[in-house]
mmCIF file as gemmi writes it, N, C-alpha and C atoms, coordinates in Angstrom:
data_model
loop_
_atom_site.group_PDB
_atom_site.id
_atom_site.type_symbol
_atom_site.label_atom_id
_atom_site.label_alt_id
_atom_site.label_comp_id
_atom_site.label_asym_id
_atom_site.label_entity_id
_atom_site.label_seq_id
_atom_site.pdbx_PDB_ins_code
_atom_site.Cartn_x
_atom_site.Cartn_y
_atom_site.Cartn_z
_atom_site.occupancy
_atom_site.B_iso_or_equiv
_atom_site.pdbx_formal_charge
_atom_site.auth_seq_id
_atom_site.auth_asym_id
_atom_site.pdbx_PDB_model_num
ATOM 1 N N . MET Axp A 1 ? 83.83 88.127 92.168 1 0 ? 1 A 1
ATOM 2 C CA . MET Axp A 1 ? 84.327 89.49 92.261 1 0 ? 1 A 1
ATOM 3 C C . MET Axp A 1 ? 84.061 90.233 90.944 1 0 ? 1 A 1
ATOM 4 N N . ILE Axp A 2 ? 84.271 89.562 89.826 1 0 ? 2 A 1
ATOM 5 C CA . ILE Axp A 2 ? 84.06 90.203 88.522 1 0 ? 2 A 1
ATOM 6 C C . ILE Axp A 2 ? 82.579 90.518 88.313 1 0 ? 2 A 1
ATOM 7 N N . ASP Axp A 3 ? 81.718 89.554 88.615 1 0 ? 3 A 1
ATOM 8 C CA . ASP Axp A 3 ? 80.279 89.791 88.465 1 0 ? 3 A 1
ATOM 9 C C . ASP Axp A 3 ? 79.809 90.918 89.388 1 0 ? 3 A 1
ATOM 10 N N . GLU Axp A 4 ? 80.343 90.947 90.595 1 0 ? 4 A 1
ATOM 11 C CA . GLU Axp A 4 ? 79.994 92.008 91.548 1 0 ? 4 A 1
ATOM 12 C C . GLU Axp A 4 ? 80.408 93.381 91.013 1 0 ? 4 A 1
ATOM 13 N N . PHE Axp A 5 ? 81.593 93.456 90.418 1 0 ? 5 A 1
ATOM 14 C CA . PHE Axp A 5 ? 82.07 94.718 89.851 1 0 ? 5 A 1
ATOM 15 C C . PHE Axp A 5 ? 81.141 95.195 88.737 1 0 ? 5 A 1
ATOM 16 N N . PHE Axp A 6 ? 80.811 94.306 87.797 1 0 ? 6 A 1
ATOM 17 C CA . PHE Axp A 6 ? 79.96 94.717 86.682 1 0 ? 6 A 1
ATOM 18 C C . PHE Axp A 6 ? 78.545 95.053 87.145 1 0 ? 6 A 1
ATOM 19 N N . ALA Axp A 7 ? 78.029 94.333 88.122 1 0 ? 7 A 1
ATOM 20 C CA . ALA Axp A 7 ? 76.709 94.671 88.664 1 0 ? 7 A 1
ATOM 21 C C . ALA Axp A 7 ? 76.739 96.071 89.266 1 0 ? 7 A 1
ATOM 22 N N . MET Axp A 8 ? 77.832 96.395 89.945 1 0 ? 8 A 1
ATOM 23 C CA . MET Axp A 8 ? 77.97 97.714 90.555 1 0 ? 8 A 1
ATOM 24 C C . MET Axp A 8 ? 77.995 98.803 89.488 1 0 ? 8 A 1
ATOM 25 N N . ILE Axp A 9 ? 78.807 98.655 88.452 1 0 ? 9 A 1
ATOM 26 C CA . ILE Axp A 9 ? 78.896 99.747 87.472 1 0 ? 9 A 1
ATOM 27 C C . ILE Axp A 9 ? 77.634 99.87 86.626 1 0 ? 9 A 1
ATOM 28 N N . ARG Axp A 10 ? 76.841 98.801 86.527 1 0 ? 10 A 1
ATOM 29 C CA . ARG Axp A 10 ? 75.559 98.902 85.803 1 0 ? 10 A 1
ATOM 30 C C . ARG Axp A 10 ? 74.57 99.767 86.567 1 0 ? 10 A 1
ATOM 31 N N . ARG Axp A 11 ? 74.582 99.694 87.876 1 0 ? 11 A 1
ATOM 32 C CA . ARG Axp A 11 ? 73.541 100.389 88.642 1 0 ? 11 A 1
ATOM 33 C C . ARG Axp A 11 ? 73.939 101.793 89.095 1 0 ? 11 A 1
ATOM 34 N N . LEU Axp A 12 ? 75.207 102.147 89.01 1 0 ? 12 A 1
ATOM 35 C CA . LEU Axp A 12 ? 75.648 103.442 89.528 1 0 ? 12 A 1
ATOM 36 C C . LEU Axp A 12 ? 75.624 104.533 88.472 1 0 ? 12 A 1
ATOM 37 N N . ASN Axp A 13 ? 75.481 105.758 88.948 1 0 ? 13 A 1
ATOM 38 C CA . ASN Axp A 13 ? 75.549 106.926 88.082 1 0 ? 13 A 1
ATOM 39 C C . ASN Axp A 13 ? 76.75 107.753 88.503 1 0 ? 13 A 1
ATOM 40 N N . ARG Axp A 14 ? 76.532 108.977 88.933 1 0 ? 14 A 1
ATOM 41 C CA . ARG Axp A 14 ? 77.67 109.791 89.359 1 0 ? 14 A 1
ATOM 42 C C . ARG Axp A 14 ? 77.364 110.627 90.594 1 0 ? 14 A 1
ATOM 43 N N . THR Axp A 15 ? 76.478 110.115 91.412 1 0 ? 15 A 1
ATOM 44 C CA . THR Axp A 15 ? 76.163 110.837 92.635 1 0 ? 15 A 1
ATOM 45 C C . THR Axp A 15 ? 77.265 110.611 93.664 1 0 ? 15 A 1
ATOM 46 N N . GLY Axp A 16 ? 77.262 111.418 94.697 1 0 ? 16 A 1
ATOM 47 C CA . GLY Axp A 16 ? 78.252 111.27 95.754 1 0 ? 16 A 1
ATOM 48 C C . GLY Axp A 16 ? 78.19 109.904 96.413 1 0 ? 16 A 1
ATOM 49 N N . ILE Axp A 17 ? 76.99 109.382 96.592 1 0 ? 17 A 1
ATOM 50 C CA . ILE Axp A 17 ? 76.832 108.058 97.196 1 0 ? 17 A 1
ATOM 51 C C . ILE Axp A 17 ? 77.424 106.998 96.28 1 0 ? 17 A 1
ATOM 52 N N . ASP Axp A 18 ? 77.24 107.156 94.969 1 0 ? 18 A 1
ATOM 53 C CA . ASP Axp A 18 ? 77.812 106.198 94.018 1 0 ? 18 A 1
ATOM 54 C C . ASP Axp A 18 ? 79.33 106.214 94.074 1 0 ? 18 A 1
ATOM 55 N N . ILE Axp A 19 ? 79.911 107.383 94.186 1 0 ? 19 A 1
ATOM 56 C CA . ILE Axp A 19 ? 81.37 107.497 94.271 1 0 ? 19 A 1
ATOM 57 C C . ILE Axp A 19 ? 81.861 106.799 95.543 1 0 ? 19 A 1
ATOM 58 N N . LEU Axp A 20 ? 81.129 106.963 96.633 1 0 ? 20 A 1
ATOM 59 C CA . LEU Axp A 20 ? 81.493 106.283 97.884 1 0 ? 20 A 1
ATOM 60 C C . LEU Axp A 20 ? 81.419 104.772 97.73 1 0 ? 20 A 1
ATOM 61 N N . GLU Axp A 21 ? 80.43 104.285 96.977 1 0 ? 21 A 1
ATOM 62 C CA . GLU Axp A 21 ? 80.317 102.844 96.762 1 0 ? 21 A 1
ATOM 63 C C . GLU Axp A 21 ? 81.499 102.31 95.95 1 0 ? 21 A 1
ATOM 64 N N . ILE Axp A 22 ? 81.938 103.077 94.959 1 0 ? 22 A 1
ATOM 65 C CA . ILE Axp A 22 ? 83.106 102.663 94.177 1 0 ? 22 A 1
ATOM 66 C C . ILE Axp A 22 ? 84.343 102.65 95.067 1 0 ? 22 A 1
ATOM 67 N N . LYS Axp A 23 ? 84.498 103.677 95.884 1 0 ? 23 A 1
ATOM 68 C CA . LYS Axp A 23 ? 85.633 103.717 96.815 1 0 ? 23 A 1
ATOM 69 C C . LYS Axp A 23 ? 85.606 102.522 97.76 1 0 ? 23 A 1
ATOM 70 N N . LYS Axp A 24 ? 84.42 102.202 98.255 1 0 ? 24 A 1
ATOM 71 C CA . LYS Axp A 24 ? 84.281 101.067 99.158 1 0 ? 24 A 1
ATOM 72 C C . LYS Axp A 24 ? 84.677 99.771 98.452 1 0 ? 24 A 1
ATOM 73 N N . PHE Axp A 25 ? 84.209 99.573 97.216 1 0 ? 25 A 1
ATOM 74 C CA . PHE Axp A 25 ? 84.544 98.374 96.459 1 0 ? 25 A 1
ATOM 75 C C . PHE Axp A 25 ? 86.056 98.248 96.289 1 0 ? 25 A 1
ATOM 76 N N . PHE Axp A 26 ? 86.696 99.323 95.813 1 0 ? 26 A 1
ATOM 77 C CA . PHE Axp A 26 ? 88.142 99.255 95.608 1 0 ? 26 A 1
ATOM 78 C C . PHE Axp A 26 ? 88.895 99.133 96.931 1 0 ? 26 A 1
ATOM 79 N N . GLY Axp A 27 ? 88.366 99.711 97.988 1 0 ? 27 A 1
ATOM 80 C CA . GLY Axp A 27 ? 88.97 99.551 99.305 1 0 ? 27 A 1
ATOM 81 C C . GLY Axp A 27 ? 88.923 98.108 99.771 1 0 ? 27 A 1
ATOM 82 N N . LEU Axp A 28 ? 87.787 97.454 99.553 1 0 ? 28 A 1
ATOM 83 C CA . LEU Axp A 28 ? 87.642 96.057 99.954 1 0 ? 28 A 1
ATOM 84 C C . LEU Axp A 28 ? 88.556 95.135 99.152 1 0 ? 28 A 1
ATOM 85 N N . ILE Axp A 29 ? 88.637 95.35 97.838 1 0 ? 29 A 1
ATOM 86 C CA . ILE Axp A 29 ? 89.503 94.45 97.071 1 0 ? 29 A 1
ATOM 87 C C . ILE Axp A 29 ? 90.98 94.721 97.332 1 0 ? 29 A 1
ATOM 88 N N . SER Axp A 30 ? 91.303 95.925 97.782 1 0 ? 30 A 1
ATOM 89 C CA . SER Axp A 30 ? 92.712 96.197 98.102 1 0 ? 30 A 1
ATOM 90 C C . SER Axp A 30 ? 93.143 95.481 99.378 1 0 ? 30 A 1
ATOM 91 N N . GLU Axp A 31 ? 92.187 95.033 100.171 1 0 ? 31 A 1
ATOM 92 C CA . GLU Axp A 31 ? 92.497 94.301 101.398 1 0 ? 31 A 1
ATOM 93 C C . GLU Axp A 31 ? 92.706 92.806 101.16 1 0 ? 31 A 1
ATOM 94 N N . ILE Axp A 32 ? 92.39 92.333 99.965 1 0 ? 32 A 1
ATOM 95 C CA . ILE Axp A 32 ? 92.547 90.908 99.649 1 0 ? 32 A 1
ATOM 96 C C . ILE Axp A 32 ? 94.034 90.586 99.604 1 0 ? 32 A 1
ATOM 97 N N . ARG Axp A 33 ? 94.41 89.531 100.31 1 0 ? 33 A 1
ATOM 98 C CA . ARG Axp A 33 ? 95.832 89.173 100.396 1 0 ? 33 A 1
ATOM 99 C C . ARG Axp A 33 ? 96.148 87.804 99.787 1 0 ? 33 A 1
ATOM 100 N N . HIS Axp A 34 ? 95.153 86.928 99.634 1 0 ? 34 A 1
ATOM 101 C CA . HIS Axp A 34 ? 95.436 85.58 99.151 1 0 ? 34 A 1
ATOM 102 C C . HIS Axp A 34 ? 95.547 85.49 97.63 1 0 ? 34 A 1
ATOM 103 N N . ILE Axp A 35 ? 95.105 86.509 96.923 1 0 ? 35 A 1
ATOM 104 C CA . ILE Axp A 35 ? 95.293 86.613 95.47 1 0 ? 35 A 1
ATOM 105 C C . ILE Axp A 35 ? 95.583 88.078 95.143 1 0 ? 35 A 1
ATOM 106 N N . VAL Axp A 36 ? 96.049 88.311 93.935 1 0 ? 36 A 1
ATOM 107 C CA . VAL Axp A 36 ? 96.215 89.696 93.473 1 0 ? 36 A 1
ATOM 108 C C . VAL Axp A 36 ? 94.94 90.051 92.711 1 0 ? 36 A 1
ATOM 109 N N . PRO Axp A 37 ? 94.117 90.917 93.284 1 0 ? 37 A 1
ATOM 110 C CA . PRO Axp A 37 ? 92.866 91.262 92.602 1 0 ? 37 A 1
ATOM 111 C C . PRO Axp A 37 ? 93.145 92.075 91.338 1 0 ? 37 A 1
ATOM 112 N N . PRO Axp A 38 ? 92.26 91.977 90.366 1 0 ? 38 A 1
ATOM 113 C CA . PRO Axp A 38 ? 92.458 92.683 89.092 1 0 ? 38 A 1
ATOM 114 C C . PRO Axp A 38 ? 92.077 94.165 89.174 1 0 ? 38 A 1
ATOM 115 N N . THR Axp A 39 ? 92.685 94.872 90.079 1 0 ? 39 A 1
ATOM 116 C CA . THR Axp A 39 ? 92.33 96.27 90.336 1 0 ? 39 A 1
ATOM 117 C C . THR Axp A 39 ? 92.538 97.151 89.114 1 0 ? 39 A 1
ATOM 118 N N . VAL Axp A 40 ? 93.682 97.036 88.462 1 0 ? 40 A 1
ATOM 119 C CA . VAL Axp A 40 ? 93.962 97.877 87.283 1 0 ? 40 A 1
ATOM 120 C C . VAL Axp A 40 ? 92.981 97.539 86.165 1 0 ? 40 A 1
ATOM 121 N N . GLU Axp A 41 ? 92.658 96.272 86.021 1 0 ? 41 A 1
ATOM 122 C CA . GLU Axp A 41 ? 91.688 95.873 85.002 1 0 ? 41 A 1
ATOM 123 C C . GLU Axp A 41 ? 90.319 96.492 85.293 1 0 ? 41 A 1
ATOM 124 N N . PHE Axp A 42 ? 89.897 96.45 86.562 1 0 ? 42 A 1
ATOM 125 C CA . PHE Axp A 42 ? 88.621 97.069 86.927 1 0 ? 42 A 1
ATOM 126 C C . PHE Axp A 42 ? 88.644 98.571 86.668 1 0 ? 42 A 1
ATOM 127 N N . MET Axp A 43 ? 89.727 99.216 87.03 1 0 ? 43 A 1
ATOM 128 C CA . MET Axp A 43 ? 89.853 100.669 86.78 1 0 ? 43 A 1
ATOM 129 C C . MET Axp A 43 ? 89.752 100.961 85.29 1 0 ? 43 A 1
ATOM 130 N N . THR Axp A 44 ? 90.407 100.141 84.481 1 0 ? 44 A 1
ATOM 131 C CA . THR Axp A 44 ? 90.406 100.345 83.03 1 0 ? 44 A 1
ATOM 132 C C . THR Axp A 44 ? 89.004 100.189 82.462 1 0 ? 44 A 1
ATOM 133 N N . VAL Axp A 45 ? 88.292 99.159 82.872 1 0 ? 45 A 1
ATOM 134 C CA . VAL Axp A 45 ? 86.918 98.943 82.402 1 0 ? 45 A 1
ATOM 135 C C . VAL Axp A 45 ? 86.025 100.107 82.83 1 0 ? 45 A 1
ATOM 136 N N . LEU Axp A 46 ? 86.158 100.536 84.062 1 0 ? 46 A 1
ATOM 137 C CA . LEU Axp A 46 ? 85.385 101.675 84.555 1 0 ? 46 A 1
ATOM 138 C C . LEU Axp A 46 ? 85.692 102.927 83.735 1 0 ? 46 A 1
ATOM 139 N N . LYS Axp A 47 ? 86.97 103.148 83.454 1 0 ? 47 A 1
ATOM 140 C CA . LYS Axp A 47 ? 87.39 104.33 82.691 1 0 ? 47 A 1
ATOM 141 C C . LYS Axp A 47 ? 86.804 104.338 81.282 1 0 ? 47 A 1
ATOM 142 N N . VAL Axp A 48 ? 86.761 103.167 80.638 1 0 ? 48 A 1
ATOM 143 C CA . VAL Axp A 48 ? 86.307 103.096 79.247 1 0 ? 48 A 1
ATOM 144 C C . VAL Axp A 48 ? 84.779 103.041 79.132 1 0 ? 48 A 1
ATOM 145 N N . TYR Axp A 49 ? 84.143 102.237 79.98 1 0 ? 49 A 1
ATOM 146 C CA . TYR Axp A 49 ? 82.708 102.013 79.824 1 0 ? 49 A 1
ATOM 147 C C . TYR Axp A 49 ? 81.83 102.928 80.671 1 0 ? 49 A 1
ATOM 148 N N . ARG Axp A 50 ? 82.379 103.561 81.682 1 0 ? 50 A 1
ATOM 149 C CA . ARG Axp A 50 ? 81.653 104.544 82.49 1 0 ? 50 A 1
ATOM 150 C C . ARG Axp A 50 ? 82.575 105.736 82.746 1 0 ? 50 A 1
ATOM 151 N N . PRO Axp A 51 ? 82.976 106.455 81.682 1 0 ? 51 A 1
ATOM 152 C CA . PRO Axp A 51 ? 83.997 107.489 81.825 1 0 ? 51 A 1
ATOM 153 C C . PRO Axp A 51 ? 83.632 108.636 82.764 1 0 ? 51 A 1
ATOM 154 N N . VAL Axp A 52 ? 82.39 109.066 82.784 1 0 ? 52 A 1
ATOM 155 C CA . VAL Axp A 52 ? 82 110.165 83.669 1 0 ? 52 A 1
ATOM 156 C C . VAL Axp A 52 ? 82.099 109.706 85.126 1 0 ? 52 A 1
ATOM 157 N N . LEU Axp A 53 ? 81.631 108.516 85.392 1 0 ? 53 A 1
ATOM 158 C CA . LEU Axp A 53 ? 81.711 107.961 86.741 1 0 ? 53 A 1
ATOM 159 C C . LEU Axp A 53 ? 83.171 107.802 87.162 1 0 ? 53 A 1
ATOM 160 N N . PHE Axp A 54 ? 83.997 107.285 86.255 1 0 ? 54 A 1
ATOM 161 C CA . PHE Axp A 54 ? 85.422 107.14 86.564 1 0 ? 54 A 1
ATOM 162 C C . PHE Axp A 54 ? 86.061 108.49 86.849 1 0 ? 54 A 1
ATOM 163 N N . HIS Axp A 55 ? 85.74 109.487 86.045 1 0 ? 55 A 1
ATOM 164 C CA . HIS Axp A 55 ? 86.325 110.817 86.233 1 0 ? 55 A 1
ATOM 165 C C . HIS Axp A 55 ? 85.958 111.377 87.611 1 0 ? 55 A 1
ATOM 166 N N . GLU Axp A 56 ? 84.7 111.245 87.996 1 0 ? 56 A 1
ATOM 167 C CA . GLU Axp A 56 ? 84.27 111.734 89.301 1 0 ? 56 A 1
ATOM 168 C C . GLU Axp A 56 ? 84.963 110.964 90.423 1 0 ? 56 A 1
ATOM 169 N N . PHE Axp A 57 ? 85.089 109.657 90.251 1 0 ? 57 A 1
ATOM 170 C CA . PHE Axp A 57 ? 85.783 108.833 91.24 1 0 ? 57 A 1
ATOM 171 C C . PHE Axp A 57 ? 87.239 109.281 91.376 1 0 ? 57 A 1
ATOM 172 N N . ARG Axp A 58 ? 87.916 109.437 90.253 1 0 ? 58 A 1
ATOM 173 C CA . ARG Axp A 58 ? 89.339 109.824 90.284 1 0 ? 58 A 1
ATOM 174 C C . ARG Axp A 58 ? 89.51 111.213 90.907 1 0 ? 58 A 1
ATOM 175 N N . ARG Axp A 59 ? 88.6 112.132 90.607 1 0 ? 59 A 1
ATOM 176 C CA . ARG Axp A 59 ? 88.673 113.477 91.202 1 0 ? 59 A 1
ATOM 177 C C . ARG Axp A 59 ? 88.51 113.441 92.719 1 0 ? 59 A 1
ATOM 178 N N . SER Axp A 60 ? 87.828 112.425 93.221 1 0 ? 60 A 1
ATOM 179 C CA . SER Axp A 60 ? 87.578 112.343 94.659 1 0 ? 60 A 1
ATOM 180 C C . SER Axp A 60 ? 88.765 111.767 95.439 1 0 ? 60 A 1
ATOM 181 N N . LEU Axp A 61 ? 89.752 111.246 94.735 1 0 ? 61 A 1
ATOM 182 C CA . LEU Axp A 61 ? 90.885 110.601 95.397 1 0 ? 61 A 1
ATOM 183 C C . LEU Axp A 61 ? 91.927 111.616 95.848 1 0 ? 61 A 1
ATOM 184 N N . VAL Axp A 62 ? 92.576 111.305 96.942 1 0 ? 62 A 1
ATOM 185 C CA . VAL Axp A 62 ? 93.655 112.144 97.459 1 0 ? 62 A 1
ATOM 186 C C . VAL Axp A 62 ? 94.904 111.86 96.62 1 0 ? 62 A 1
ATOM 187 N N . PRO Axp A 63 ? 95.524 112.912 96.045 1 0 ? 63 A 1
ATOM 188 C CA . PRO Axp A 63 ? 96.733 112.694 95.229 1 0 ? 63 A 1
ATOM 189 C C . PRO Axp A 63 ? 97.844 111.984 96.011 1 0 ? 63 A 1
ATOM 190 N N . SER Axp A 64 ? 98.593 111.201 95.274 1 0 ? 64 A 1
ATOM 191 C CA . SER Axp A 64 ? 99.759 110.476 95.777 1 0 ? 64 A 1
ATOM 192 C C . SER Axp A 64 ? 99.418 109.347 96.748 1 0 ? 64 A 1
ATOM 193 N N . THR Axp A 65 ? 98.164 108.926 96.792 1 0 ? 65 A 1
ATOM 194 C CA . THR Axp A 65 ? 97.801 107.744 97.578 1 0 ? 65 A 1
ATOM 195 C C . THR Axp A 65 ? 97.846 106.529 96.667 1 0 ? 65 A 1
ATOM 196 N N . GLY Axp A 66 ? 97.82 105.362 97.255 1 0 ? 66 A 1
ATOM 197 C CA . GLY Axp A 66 ? 97.852 104.139 96.459 1 0 ? 66 A 1
ATOM 198 C C . GLY Axp A 66 ? 96.717 104.056 95.461 1 0 ? 66 A 1
ATOM 199 N N . MET Axp A 67 ? 95.504 104.389 95.901 1 0 ? 67 A 1
ATOM 200 C CA . MET Axp A 67 ? 94.347 104.319 95.008 1 0 ? 67 A 1
ATOM 201 C C . MET Axp A 67 ? 94.455 105.346 93.888 1 0 ? 67 A 1
ATOM 202 N N . TRP Axp A 68 ? 94.982 106.522 94.198 1 0 ? 68 A 1
ATOM 203 C CA . TRP Axp A 68 ? 95.177 107.554 93.179 1 0 ? 68 A 1
ATOM 204 C C . TRP Axp A 68 ? 96.147 107.068 92.109 1 0 ? 68 A 1
ATOM 205 N N . PHE Axp A 69 ? 97.246 106.433 92.54 1 0 ? 69 A 1
ATOM 206 C CA . PHE Axp A 69 ? 98.203 105.902 91.568 1 0 ? 69 A 1
ATOM 207 C C . PHE Axp A 69 ? 97.566 104.821 90.702 1 0 ? 69 A 1
ATOM 208 N N . LEU Axp A 70 ? 96.79 103.932 91.317 1 0 ? 70 A 1
ATOM 209 C CA . LEU Axp A 70 ? 96.116 102.884 90.544 1 0 ? 70 A 1
ATOM 210 C C . LEU Axp A 70 ? 95.127 103.47 89.539 1 0 ? 70 A 1
ATOM 211 N N . ALA Axp A 71 ? 94.44 104.527 89.923 1 0 ? 71 A 1
ATOM 212 C CA . ALA Axp A 71 ? 93.47 105.156 89.017 1 0 ? 71 A 1
ATOM 213 C C . ALA Axp A 71 ? 94.155 105.853 87.852 1 0 ? 71 A 1
ATOM 214 N N . ASN Axp A 72 ? 95.442 106.12 87.967 1 0 ? 72 A 1
ATOM 215 C CA . ASN Axp A 72 ? 96.179 106.796 86.902 1 0 ? 72 A 1
ATOM 216 C C . ASN Axp A 72 ? 97.042 105.861 86.068 1 0 ? 72 A 1
ATOM 217 N N . VAL Axp A 73 ? 96.947 104.555 86.322 1 0 ? 73 A 1
ATOM 218 C CA . VAL Axp A 73 ? 97.657 103.574 85.502 1 0 ? 73 A 1
ATOM 219 C C . VAL Axp A 73 ? 96.866 103.373 84.216 1 0 ? 73 A 1
ATOM 220 N N . ASN Axp A 74 ? 97.565 103.319 83.089 1 0 ? 74 A 1
ATOM 221 C CA . ASN Axp A 74 ? 96.901 103.086 81.81 1 0 ? 74 A 1
ATOM 222 C C . ASN Axp A 74 ? 97.129 101.658 81.36 1 0 ? 74 A 1
ATOM 223 N N . MET Axp A 75 ? 96.054 101.038 80.916 1 0 ? 75 A 1
ATOM 224 C CA . MET Axp A 75 ? 96.105 99.672 80.404 1 0 ? 75 A 1
ATOM 225 C C . MET Axp A 75 ? 95.17 99.6 79.208 1 0 ? 75 A 1
ATOM 226 N N . ASP Axp A 76 ? 95.522 98.83 78.232 1 0 ? 76 A 1
ATOM 227 C CA . ASP Axp A 76 ? 94.669 98.611 77.077 1 0 ? 76 A 1
ATOM 228 C C . ASP Axp A 76 ? 93.4 97.887 77.516 1 0 ? 76 A 1
ATOM 229 N N . VAL Axp A 77 ? 92.242 98.398 77.13 1 0 ? 77 A 1
ATOM 230 C CA . VAL Axp A 77 ? 90.984 97.811 77.578 1 0 ? 77 A 1
ATOM 231 C C . VAL Axp A 77 ? 90.822 96.384 77.057 1 0 ? 77 A 1
ATOM 232 N N . GLY Axp A 78 ? 91.31 96.101 75.873 1 0 ? 78 A 1
ATOM 233 C CA . GLY Axp A 78 ? 91.232 94.736 75.344 1 0 ? 78 A 1
ATOM 234 C C . GLY Axp A 78 ? 92 93.765 76.223 1 0 ? 78 A 1
ATOM 235 N N . GLN Axp A 79 ? 93.186 94.165 76.641 1 0 ? 79 A 1
ATOM 236 C CA . GLN Axp A 79 ? 93.99 93.318 77.519 1 0 ? 79 A 1
ATOM 237 C C . GLN Axp A 79 ? 93.318 93.185 78.886 1 0 ? 79 A 1
ATOM 238 N N . ALA Axp A 80 ? 92.731 94.261 79.377 1 0 ? 80 A 1
ATOM 239 C CA . ALA Axp A 80 ? 92.025 94.198 80.666 1 0 ? 80 A 1
ATOM 240 C C . ALA Axp A 80 ? 90.888 93.183 80.59 1 0 ? 80 A 1
ATOM 241 N N . LEU Axp A 81 ? 90.124 93.196 79.505 1 0 ? 81 A 1
ATOM 242 C CA . LEU Axp A 81 ? 89.018 92.254 79.354 1 0 ? 81 A 1
ATOM 243 C C . LEU Axp A 81 ? 89.522 90.819 79.259 1 0 ? 81 A 1
ATOM 244 N N . ILE Axp A 82 ? 90.599 90.608 78.524 1 0 ? 82 A 1
ATOM 245 C CA . ILE Axp A 82 ? 91.188 89.261 78.43 1 0 ? 82 A 1
ATOM 246 C C . ILE Axp A 82 ? 91.632 88.795 79.813 1 0 ? 82 A 1
ATOM 247 N N . ASN Axp A 83 ? 92.284 89.68 80.562 1 0 ? 83 A 1
ATOM 248 C CA . ASN Axp A 83 ? 92.729 89.331 81.915 1 0 ? 83 A 1
ATOM 249 C C . ASN Axp A 83 ? 91.563 88.989 82.834 1 0 ? 83 A 1
ATOM 250 N N . LEU Axp A 84 ? 90.401 89.568 82.561 1 0 ? 84 A 1
ATOM 251 C CA . LEU Axp A 84 ? 89.196 89.275 83.343 1 0 ? 84 A 1
ATOM 252 C C . LEU Axp A 84 ? 88.425 88.08 82.778 1 0 ? 84 A 1
ATOM 253 N N . ALA Axp A 85 ? 89.006 87.408 81.778 1 0 ? 85 A 1
ATOM 254 C CA . ALA Axp A 85 ? 88.415 86.23 81.131 1 0 ? 85 A 1
ATOM 255 C C . ALA Axp A 85 ? 87.128 86.567 80.377 1 0 ? 85 A 1
ATOM 256 N N . ILE Axp A 86 ? 87.061 87.773 79.844 1 0 ? 86 A 1
ATOM 257 C CA . ILE Axp A 86 ? 85.926 88.191 79.02 1 0 ? 86 A 1
ATOM 258 C C . ILE Axp A 86 ? 86.429 88.173 77.587 1 0 ? 86 A 1
ATOM 259 N N . THR Axp A 87 ? 85.992 87.164 76.848 1 0 ? 87 A 1
ATOM 260 C CA . THR Axp A 87 ? 86.59 86.95 75.529 1 0 ? 87 A 1
ATOM 261 C C . THR Axp A 87 ? 85.625 87.065 74.364 1 0 ? 87 A 1
ATOM 262 N N . ASP Axp A 88 ? 84.345 87.276 74.62 1 0 ? 88 A 1
ATOM 263 C CA . ASP Axp A 88 ? 83.469 87.489 73.463 1 0 ? 88 A 1
ATOM 264 C C . ASP Axp A 88 ? 82.535 88.668 73.693 1 0 ? 88 A 1
ATOM 265 N N . GLU Axp A 89 ? 82.062 89.219 72.59 1 0 ? 89 A 1
ATOM 266 C CA . GLU Axp A 89 ? 81.266 90.44 72.642 1 0 ? 89 A 1
ATOM 267 C C . GLU Axp A 89 ? 79.928 90.256 73.355 1 0 ? 89 A 1
ATOM 268 N N . ASP Axp A 90 ? 79.302 89.089 73.18 1 0 ? 90 A 1
ATOM 269 C CA . ASP Axp A 90 ? 78.024 88.84 73.855 1 0 ? 90 A 1
ATOM 270 C C . ASP Axp A 90 ? 78.204 88.844 75.367 1 0 ? 90 A 1
ATOM 271 N N . GLN Axp A 91 ? 79.257 88.202 75.838 1 0 ? 91 A 1
ATOM 272 C CA . GLN Axp A 91 ? 79.553 88.181 77.268 1 0 ? 91 A 1
ATOM 273 C C . GLN Axp A 91 ? 79.784 89.599 77.788 1 0 ? 91 A 1
ATOM 274 N N . LEU Axp A 92 ? 80.55 90.39 77.037 1 0 ? 92 A 1
ATOM 275 C CA . LEU Axp A 92 ? 80.819 91.775 77.435 1 0 ? 92 A 1
ATOM 276 C C . LEU Axp A 92 ? 79.538 92.595 77.468 1 0 ? 92 A 1
ATOM 277 N N . ARG Axp A 93 ? 78.699 92.458 76.446 1 0 ? 93 A 1
ATOM 278 C CA . ARG Axp A 93 ? 77.438 93.211 76.384 1 0 ? 93 A 1
ATOM 279 C C . ARG Axp A 93 ? 76.553 92.88 77.579 1 0 ? 93 A 1
ATOM 280 N N . ILE Axp A 94 ? 76.462 91.603 77.937 1 0 ? 94 A 1
ATOM 281 C CA . ILE Axp A 94 ? 75.647 91.203 79.081 1 0 ? 94 A 1
ATOM 282 C C . ILE Axp A 94 ? 76.223 91.789 80.37 1 0 ? 94 A 1
ATOM 283 N N . LEU Axp A 95 ? 77.546 91.764 80.518 1 0 ? 95 A 1
ATOM 284 C CA . LEU Axp A 95 ? 78.16 92.294 81.732 1 0 ? 95 A 1
ATOM 285 C C . LEU Axp A 95 ? 77.966 93.804 81.847 1 0 ? 95 A 1
ATOM 286 N N . ILE Axp A 96 ? 78.072 94.528 80.734 1 0 ? 96 A 1
ATOM 287 C CA . ILE Axp A 96 ? 77.951 95.98 80.756 1 0 ? 96 A 1
ATOM 288 C C . ILE Axp A 96 ? 76.488 96.423 80.836 1 0 ? 96 A 1
ATOM 289 N N . LYS Axp A 97 ? 75.617 95.81 80.053 1 0 ? 97 A 1
ATOM 290 C CA . LYS Axp A 97 ? 74.218 96.256 79.971 1 0 ? 97 A 1
ATOM 291 C C . LYS Axp A 97 ? 73.278 95.461 80.852 1 0 ? 97 A 1
ATOM 292 N N . GLY Axp A 98 ? 73.684 94.273 81.281 1 0 ? 98 A 1
ATOM 293 C CA . GLY Axp A 98 ? 72.799 93.378 82.04 1 0 ? 98 A 1
ATOM 294 C C . GLY Axp A 98 ? 72.158 92.379 81.11 1 0 ? 98 A 1
ATOM 295 N N . SER Axp A 99 ? 71.602 91.335 81.674 1 0 ? 99 A 1
ATOM 296 C CA . SER Axp A 99 ? 70.996 90.284 80.838 1 0 ? 99 A 1
ATOM 297 C C . SER Axp A 99 ? 69.743 90.812 80.173 1 0 ? 99 A 1
ATOM 298 N N . GLN Axp A 100 ? 69.527 90.375 78.97 1 0 ? 100 A 1
ATOM 299 C CA . GLN Axp A 100 ? 68.369 90.791 78.173 1 0 ? 100 A 1
ATOM 300 C C . GLN Axp A 100 ? 67.281 89.73 78.286 1 0 ? 100 A 1
ATOM 301 N N . VAL Axp A 101 ? 66.582 89.692 79.424 1 0 ? 101 A 1
ATOM 302 C CA . VAL Axp A 101 ? 65.581 88.662 79.681 1 0 ? 101 A 1
ATOM 303 C C . VAL Axp A 101 ? 64.266 89.078 79.1 1 0 ? 101 A 1
């Protein structure tokens, strides 16, 4: 799930189709019932590392819905990365920028 999230944010920009893909991703993880998905952590990473994309996504949400509330939760990005088991800068760089082959 974490690798899928980072692959998604690497390839997306801020088109309407990209916003729909982000909505679809968060919609799918909100349906997971056997674990608590790291939704707030994903939102935080998106907000910090792809701020324009996050802003467009948040603007597209209907106010007072569950997803809107989650998009407005604030979390420290360092804590979000730790919660996602991302503990070193090289790992983060590869996840954000892609592998340097």
